[in-house]
LOGUGU-415234 format. One line per 4 residues: number of its first residue (from 1); their letters; for each residue x negated, y, z of C-alpha. Coordinates in steps of 0.25 Angstrom, whole numbers, plus 5000, padded with zeros to 4 digits. Each point is the difference from the previous one (the first is absolute). Layout:
# LOGUGU-415234
NUM	A	X:Y:Z  ...;
***
This chain:
# LOGUGU-415234
1	MKVI	4843:4937:5735  5010:5010:5001  4995:5005:5014  4985:5004:4995;
5	NLHQ	5006:5006:4988  5009:5010:5010  4988:5001:5008  4992:5004:4987;
9	EEIA	5011:5009:4996  5001:5008:5013  4983:5002:4999  5002:5006:4988;
13	LIEL	5012:5009:5002  4990:5004:5012  4988:5002:4991  5010:5011:4990;
17	AVQN	5005:5005:5011  4986:5005:5006  4998:5005:4985  5012:5008:5003;
21	NRQA	5008:4994:4990  5013:5007:5005  5007:4986:4994  4994:4991:5009;
25	QHKI	5001:5010:5012  5015:5001:4995  5000:4984:5001  4994:4999:5015;
29	YSKF	5011:5011:5004  5012:4992:4995  4994:4988:5005  4997:5001:5014;
33	SSKM	5007:5013:5003  5015:4996:5004  4991:4989:5010  4993:5012:5004;
37	LSVC	5011:5010:5002  5005:4988:5011  4986:5001:5007  5002:5015:5000;
41	RQYV	5012:4999:5007  4998:4991:5011  4991:5012:5005  5007:5012:4993;
45	KDVH	5016:5002:5006  5004:5008:4987  5000:4994:4987  4996:5012:4993;
49	QAED	4988:5003:5009  4996:4984:4998  5001:5003:4984  4992:5013:5003;
53	VMIT	4989:4990:5008  4999:4992:4990  4998:5007:4989  4989:5007:5007;
57	AFMK	4994:4986:5004  5003:4996:4985  4989:5012:4996  4989:4994:5009;
61	VFVH	5002:4986:4995  4996:5005:4987  4990:5009:5005  4993:4990:5007;
65	LKNF	5004:4988:4990  4986:5001:4996  4997:4995:5015  5008:4987:4999;
69	ENKG	4989:4988:4999  5013:4990:4997  4997:4992:5013  5015:4996:5006;
73	SFEG	5012:5007:4995  5002:5011:4991  5013:5000:5006  4994:5000:5014;
77	WIRR	4990:5010:4996  5010:5010:4997  5010:4998:5011  4989:5003:5009;
81	IMIN	4997:5013:4994  5015:5001:5001  4999:4998:5015  4990:5010:5002;
85	ECIS	5008:5009:4994  5010:4998:5008  4993:5002:5012  4995:5013:4994;
89	FIRV	5013:5006:4999  5005:4996:5013  4988:5006:5007  5002:5013:4992;
93	QKQV	5015:5002:5002  4997:5000:5014  4991:4994:5010  5002:4986:5002;
97	KFID	5002:4998:5017  4993:4985:5004  5003:4997:5014  4987:4994:5006;
101	DENY	5009:4988:5007  4988:4989:5007  5013:4991:5006  5001:4995:4986;
105	FEET	5000:4985:5004  5016:5000:5006  5003:5001:4985  5013:4991:4998;
109	TNNI	5003:4991:4991  5014:5002:4996  5005:4992:4986  5013:5009:4998;
113	ESQL	5008:4992:4991  5007:5010:4990  5009:4999:4988  4995:5016:4996;
117	SVED	4996:5004:4986  4987:5005:4995  5007:5014:5001  5005:4997:5014;
121	IQFL	4985:4998:5004  4995:5011:4992  5009:5008:5008  4995:4995:5014;
125	IDQL	4985:5000:4996  5003:5015:4995  5004:5003:5014  4988:4996:5008;
129	PDGY	4989:5012:5002  4990:5001:4989  4989:4994:5011  5006:4988:5001;
133	KMVF	5007:4998:4985  4984:5003:4996  4995:4988:5007  5015:4992:4998;
137	NLYV	4998:5000:4987  4986:4997:4998  5000:4989:5009  5012:4991:4996;
141	IEGY	5001:5006:4986  4987:5001:4996  4994:4989:5009  4989:5009:5006;
145	KHHE	4995:4996:5013  4999:5008:5012  4984:5003:4998  5001:5006:4986;
149	IAKM	5014:5008:5003  4990:5006:5011  4988:5004:4989  5012:5005:4991;
153	LSIN	5007:5009:5009  4989:5004:5009  5006:4996:5010  4995:4988:5012;
157	EGTS	5004:4984:4998  5009:5001:5012  5008:5012:4997  5004:4993:4985;
161	KSQL	5004:4988:5011  5008:5009:5005  5006:5007:4991  5003:4988:4992;
165	SHAR	5008:4994:5015  5009:5014:5001  5003:4999:4986  5005:4984:5002;
169	KMLA	5008:5005:5013  5006:5011:4994  5005:4993:4987  5004:4989:5009;
173	NQIN	5010:5010:5007  5004:5006:4988  5005:4988:4995  5007:4995:5012;
177	QLKN	5007:5014:5000  5003:4996:4985  5005:4986:5004  5008:5005:5013;
181	YSNG	5007:5012:4991  5003:4988:4989  5005:4991:5010  5010:5010:5007;
185	TE	4992:5001:5015  4994:5012:4998;
***
């Protein structure tokens, strides 16, 4: 069974890395660094800063590797550390403002079809205020629930919902502006 062998190889690699085996740590870094840079890039606009955050997070991965209990995905465990490090980085860089808006329940359900590239979408997401961007990424991309986001960011659940609603509206407006511009109607 190939799946079992792959899982066993990962467990053995983790055990070696826990013992500070540099080759094992390098293999883990090489295997996951490109995916984790993408995760960090979703939260941090500047690619160089995103790399710095990723490296800092990998240091935390290796320091806390002995705490990984082989419950769930190893990649998911690393991803969570990356996200938490991104949130910490953003908080240190600037005070993120969350607008507490209990009138969230007017959420729009705009499904805007577009032919935007991944780079275009990332550019639009980067234009969001940091609070909107964090909640949008945690909810839409990472799949966290509002109560989980609220706990992670130390905000109300209603604030999380409001931030997501505002982010969606802002993205929809940006996409419409791009469409109008590309169609020559603006």
